[in-house]
Structure formats: C-alpha cells, structure tokens
C-alpha positions in Angstrom: 16.8 34.8 -19.1 17.3 31.3 -17.6 18.0 30.4 -14.0 20.5 27.6 -13.2 19.9 24.7 -11.0 22.0 25.8 -8.7 19.8 29.3 -8.3 16.7 27.2 -8.0 18.1 25.2 -5.2 19.2 28.2 -3.3 15.9 29.9 -3.5 14.0 26.9 -2.9 15.8 26.7 0.6 14.6 30.2 1.9 10.7 29.1 0.8 9.0 28.3 4.3 7.3 25.1 4.3 4.6 24.0 6.6 5.9 20.9 8.0 2.5 19.7 9.8 1.0 16.8 9.7 -1.7 17.4 7.3 -2.6 15.5 3.8 -4.1 18.2 1.5 -6.2 17.3 -1.7 -7.3 20.5 -3.2 -10.9 20.7 -4.8 -10.8 22.0 -8.4 -12.2 21.3 -11.6 -9.6 19.5 -13.8 -9.7 18.2 -17.2 -10.2 14.9 -15.8 -13.5 13.1 -15.1 -12.1 12.9 -11.3 -12.1 15.8 -8.8 -9.9 16.6 -6.1 -11.0 17.3 -2.5 -9.2 19.1 0.3 -9.1 16.9 3.3 -6.9 17.2 6.7 -5.8 14.0 8.4 -3.5 13.4 11.4 -0.2 12.2 11.1 -1.0 8.7 12.3 -3.7 8.2 10.0 -1.2 9.8 6.9 1.6 7.0 8.3 -1.2 4.3 7.9 -2.1 5.7 4.4 1.4 5.7 3.6 2.2 2.2 4.7 -1.1 0.8 2.9 -0.4 2.4 -0.3 3.2 1.3 -0.1 2.2 -2.4 0.8 -0.4 -2.4 -2.1 2.1 -0.7 -4.4 0.0 2.3 -5.6 -0.2 5.8 -5.1 -1.4 7.1 -2.1 -4.3 9.3 -3.4 -5.4 6.1 -5.3 -5.2 4.3 -2.0 -7.0 7.3 0.2 -9.9 6.9 -2.7 -10.5 3.3 -2.6 -10.6 3.7 1.0 -13.2 6.2 1.0 -15.2 4.0 -1.7 -15.1 1.5 0.7 -16.4 3.6 3.9 -18.9 5.0 1.9 -20.3 1.4 0.8 -20.1 0.4 4.1 -22.3 3.5 5.1 -24.8 2.5 2.4 -24.9 -1.0 3.9 -25.8 0.5 7.1 -28.6 2.7 5.8 -30.3 -0.3 3.8 -30.0 -2.4 6.8 -31.7 0.1 9.0 -34.5 0.4 6.3 -34.9 -3.4 6.0 -35.0 -3.8 9.6 -37.6 -1.1 9.9 -39.6 -2.8 7.1 -39.6 -6.1 8.8 -41.2 -4.7 12.2 -43.7 -3.7 10.7 -47.0 -5.6 10.4 -45.6 -8.2 8.4 -47.2 -11.5 7.5 -45.3 -14.7 7.4 -46.3 -17.7 5.0 -45.9 -20.9 6.7 -43.1 -23.1 5.0 -45.1 -26.2 3.9 -44.1 -28.8 1.6 -47.3 -28.6 -0.4 -46.4 -24.9 -1.3 -43.5 -25.5 -3.2 -44.8 -29.1 -5.0 
C-alpha cells in the first residue's frame, strides 16, 4: 500500500531531529573510491564552511575535503621544513662561491 505525500509529511513532523551544531560525515565503505569520515564541528565553523562553499559555488562536502587536503599539505610542508633545518644544522660543509667554479 502506497502512502500519500500528506501522510509522509505528517509522520515527518513527529520524528525528533537533533538541532545541534554538528556537521556529520559518516565513515563507511561505498562503491566509490572516496571514503566518508565522521567529524563534528562547532556552529561557527559550519557557518564559515557554508559561506565558503556558497562563495566558491561548490557543495559543502567538497569544500571541506579541499580545505582538509590543503591543511594536510601545510602539515607536510612543516614536517619537511623541520627535517631540512635539522640537516642544515649538522656538520654541513659549505663550498665557497667562486667564479672559477662556474667557468
């Protein structure tokens, strides 16, 4: 037996919804190559994400994924900078810059 749209609307109003300030991205295995993750963010972060996604004309999940990728790239840069600085402080020998070397 099919339910009418009015019946669905009536029953939908009885379902309690959490009106909290969390954005949830669920981790599950999908038929896609992408994985979903579940995160909770405060309302002000959600509002900023919503604004940025609207400004860039893309879905919120896509904007969140791109921002996360950018943040991970920054973390990677920090790690390699730390590693490079560590190597530079060890007993490094510097070759004097001389015009004879380049000729």
